[in-house]
N, C-alpha and C positions, 0 to 999 in steps of 0.2 A: 504493500500499500504507500510506502514511502516514496518508491518510484514513481508511482502513479499519481501522486501528489505533486511531487516535483515537476513531472512532467505536464500535469494540469495547470501548475503555475507558468509554466513556458507557453502552454496554448493561450492562456490569457494574455500573454503578451504578444500574440501573433494574430488571432482571430481578431476581425477589424468589426469595430462598433460603428464605424461610418464609412462608406464607400466615396470618399470625395477624391477625384482623381488629382495626381500630384500636381497637375499644372494649374489647379486651384490655387488662389491665394490665401494662405491660412489666416484664421481668425488670431490675432496676436495674443488674445486671452485664453485661447485654447490649448490645453498643454498637449506637446507632442511627445507623448509617453513613449512610443515604440516603434522601430521600424524592423522590416523583415530583411536578412541578409540579400543582397543581390543576385537576381535569377530565380527566385522563389515566386510563386504564382502572385502572391499578395503584394509584390514589390512595387506595382505602380499606383498604391494606394498608400497615404500618409498617416491617418490618424488612426491609433490603435485603442484597442480595449484591455485593459491591464487589470486583472484581478488579484493583486499580490498582495502578501502580508504587509502589515505596517511596521515603520520605521520610527526614526526620532523624531519628535515636533519640531518643524523648523520656526524661529521667532519671527520670519519674514512671512506675512500673510494678507493675501489680498482677497477682498470679498468678490465671490464669483455668482452667488444667486443668494436672492432673499429669502424666498420661501418657495412652497409647492405651487403657489399661485402667481409668483413671479420669477420665474426661472431665467437664467441667463442664455445667451445664444449657444453657449456649448453643452446645453442640456437638450439633448435630439428626442426627447421623448414625446412631446405635445404634437408635433404636426411634421410634415415633410419640408425640409429646408429649401432653399432657392437653388441648392448646387444637387449634387448626386447622392446625397448622403441618404442612407436609409434609416427610417425610424420604426419604434416598436409598432407603431400604428400602421405604417406601412406593410408590417409583416402580418396584419391581421387582428392586432390586439389594442383595444381601446382603453387605457387605464382609467381616463376620464369618465368613461360611460360606466365603468366597473364602480367607481366611487361614487357616480350619481345614484346608481341601483343601491348602493350601501345605506345613502342618506335619506332615500326613500322608505327603505327598511326601517331605519332607526325612528323615524318620525312617528311609526306605529308601536315599535319596541325599542324604546330608549336605550335598553341595557343592552342591547346587541351591538356589537363592534369591538369588542375585545377578542384577543387571539383564542380565546376558550370561552364556552360557555358554562358559567356556574350555576349549580344548581344547590340551593338550600331547601332543606324540609325537616321538620321536626324529629322525623323517624331518623334523620341522620346525627341528631344530636348534635356535638361540637363540628363535625366533619362536613366539608363540602365536596360534592362533585364536580369536576372540570371535565366537559366534553370537548373534543375537537374532530374534526371530519375535513378531509381534503385528498387529492390525487396527486398524480406526478405531471399532469399536462402532456405536452408534446413531446418531452423526452423518451416517451414510449415510442414515436416514431422512429427514435435513433436505435432504440432496443430492436425493433423490428428489421431495421437496415443493417445492424452490425451483428444480430444473432446473438446479443449478450442479454440474457435474460435472469442472470446469477444476482446481480445487484440492484435491480428497478424495485425490488421488494424493500432493500434497505430504504431507497428514496420515501416510499410510500409511508412505512413507518416514521422516518425523521420528521416529513413534512406535518404529522399529525401530533407526534409527542413534543417535538420541539415548541409548537403551539401553547400547549397546555402547561408546560413547564415555565412558561413566562409568568404565570399566575402564582408559581411556587408549588404546582401539584405534582406529586409523584405519580408516572404512569403506572398503572395497574393492569389495565386489559385493553388488548387492542383486537379488533375484527377487520377482516377485508371484504372486498367486494370483486370477484374476477368475472368478467363477462366476455364472451367470445362467440364467433359463429359456428366455430368447430370446434371441441376440446382437443386440444393436442397435449395429451397426459404429460408427456415428457417437460415440453415448455411450462405447462402450468407447475408442475413439481419444480422447477428450478425457480419460477417466480415465488412460490409459497417459501422455498427454502430462503431466499433472501428476506422475504418479511419475518420468518424464525429469527434469522440472524439480528435483523434490526431490533426485534422485540429482546432478544438477549442483549443487545448493546444498551438499552434502554431500560432495561431491569424490569419490564412487564411480560405479560402473560398473552399468547395469542389464545385468545378464549373461544374463536369461532370464526366464522365468515359464511360468505354465498358464492357458489359457482354457477354461473348463468350461462347456459347454451342456447344463443339464437340465431338458427340459421337463416341467411341472408341478410342480417343487420350489420354485420362487421366484415370486412375483406378477408379472405383466407390467410391465415398467419397473424392476424391481428387480435388485439384483446383490449380491454379496458380496464382500468384498476381504480378503485376506490377505498377509502379506509375511515376509520373512527377509532380514536383512543378515548379513554375514560382514565382520570387520575384523582387521586385524593388528596385534599388539604385542608387542616385545621382552620376554623373561621378565623382566629386570631392570627393566623399566618400567611393569608393571601396577600400576595404582591400586587397591588393595585394601583401604585404610582400616586396616590393621594396625598404622601408626604413629602413628595419631591420638591424641592425649593431651588431658587437660583443659586447658582455656585456649585450645586452637585456636578459629580463628573462622569462622563460618559466612556464607560469600557467596552472597547471592541474585541469579540473572538473570532479568529480568522476563520473563512470558509476554505472549503477544499475546491473552490472554483466557481462554476455557474450554478450548482445546486440542482434545484428542480424547476427554476423560473428563468423566462427569457429565451427558450429554446425555439419559439416561433421565429425570433428576430437571428437566433443563432442559425438556424436552417436556412432562412432566407439569405443572410451573408454567405454562407458556404456555397448555396446553390449558385449564387452570382460570381463567386470566386474562381469556379471550375476546379476547387480542391474536393477530391474525394474523402469520405471516411476512412479508406482503407490507406490512403497516403499517409506517409511518416511523418510524424509531429515535427516541424521545423525546430532546430535547436540541437538536435544531436541526440535526442532522447530516443531508445529503442521502444518505442510505442507508437500507435497510429493516432490520427486525430478522432477516430471514433473511440479508442480504449480511453483518450484522455478527457473526452465530453461525456463518458459514462462513469467516471468517477463518482462513486455515491454522495450523497448530501452528509454532512457531518452530524452526528447526534450529539446534542449538546447535553443532554438529562443529567448526566452525573455530575459532568462540570459545574454546571448551573446549581443544582441542588447543592452542592458541596460549598460553594460561594456564598450562597443564600444562607447556610448554616452558620457561618463565620459571621454573619451579621453586617448591616450596613447597605444591604442591597434594596434599593425602593422601588425599582422598576425594571422590566425586562422586555426588549423587542425583538421579535423573530424578523429576520430581514430576508423577505421573500420579494413577491411581486409587489411593485410599488418602490423597491429600494429602501435606503435610508431617509429619502425624502418622505414618503407616505408612512413608514412604519414606526419611527421614533416618536412622533408626536402623538401617536395612538395612546401612549402611555401616561402622557403630560395632564396636569390639572390645566384649567383655563387661564392663560394669560402667561403662559411659560413656552419658551421654545428652545431649540438647539442651535448651538452653534458648533460646526463641525470644522476640525482643523486640517486642511484639505493636503497638507504637507506632511501629516503624520504617517501618510501612507500613500503609496501611488493611487491615485483617484481618476479612473477613467471618466469620460464626459457623461455617459448614460446612467444617471443618479436614479431614475425611476424605472428602469428596466432589469439592470442586474445588481447583485449585493455589493459590488464594488471591493470584495475581498474581506468583507466583515459580514458573518453570518449570525450573530447576535450580537446584543449592543444591552451591556448592563448599566442602569444609572444608580449611582452609589454615591454615598456620602464621601467628603474628601478625605476623612480620616480612614474610611474602608480602602479607599483607591490605593494607598500606599502598601498596604497588606497584599492585595490582587496584584499589584505590578511588581510586588518584590522590593519596594523602595523603603521598607522598613529594616533592610539588612537580612531579612529571614528568607530572601529568594522568593520568586514567583512559582507557585503550584502549577499555574497552567500560563501557555503563551496568550499574552492579553495586552492590548494596547491602549493608552491614553489618547482618544479620538476627538475630544470634544467636553463641552460643559453645557450647562443648562443655565439659560439666561431668561430675565423677564422684560416682560414689554415687547415680545417677538411672537410671531406665529409662524409654526411650520419650522424649516430647517434654513438656516444660513451656512454658506460655506465660506471660510476665510483662508 
């Protein structure tokens, strides 16, 4: 897995988030983060997508965007630019439409909108149930094309348990939904094996599921996946962000790459580039593009729960669709926003499509941040980075 992780980091340096011809004049405010070696198929494009780990925070910072509603020209998520850049919307995914639907639902059910659904009932005494449900999106297409069905089940579990752990809940049960036109027992067994692996990593039990065979509904060799996780947390231990204040620290936990979001755009870019999933990954790693893209989503359950137990964690955001821009503010009280230090790790321009190398963000007190980052002299238990802070008088996310 170490080799795959390194390879996926290299991939993130090479897969292009925008397809602007090199003859176009670059935006001076746009970070030119990576270029491919001469002779590679992507060489005639200039702006790159980099999903890499964080480094030291630079003291020289420049405001790049103000909020999710006022994004700068180097955020390509909202619409097609005037040049030849591809956006997430061009790939068929409209983030704004999705957010509009959420707003409509919340008008009827104001409590909906967290990463997981909290269930409180007198029969549960002082314990709450937390539910999460999700799929893996069009990453399934890559599983079909590569023939790699062993890890997509890990992604499925990860997308669910990573959501419910943001509320401080320990996952205890997982169920899957596997639907196909014609059941291929060998493929299904590989998928379920991955699901079991994901459950083991997250410390929960695969308690059941549903296999649906629907002739004529799916193409031959294809299937769909959905999952649902249930976790438990004591009422007094729910991480709900209510006590977050200005000055609290944003701690980023590194991702393993694209995880399970943004693949509609990834597939569009690859299709236009002329590269094949079977092509060797640029950079010298003995791995194909397909293998690198199929690296599974990190399951953060054990490290997040461990950090919560140590104290000082006030909010947790799972960075999925919508990226840092949409997901971090979901845990804030009104009147607070996030300031992200763009120089604390290599930041690609697509802030609302990809996780930008950070798969989970913890909002912690100043005191707790020193222990998490190993600044107290005891060393850090996990790889983590100070990526920003909470500020008052702001809405959304400001990148500086």
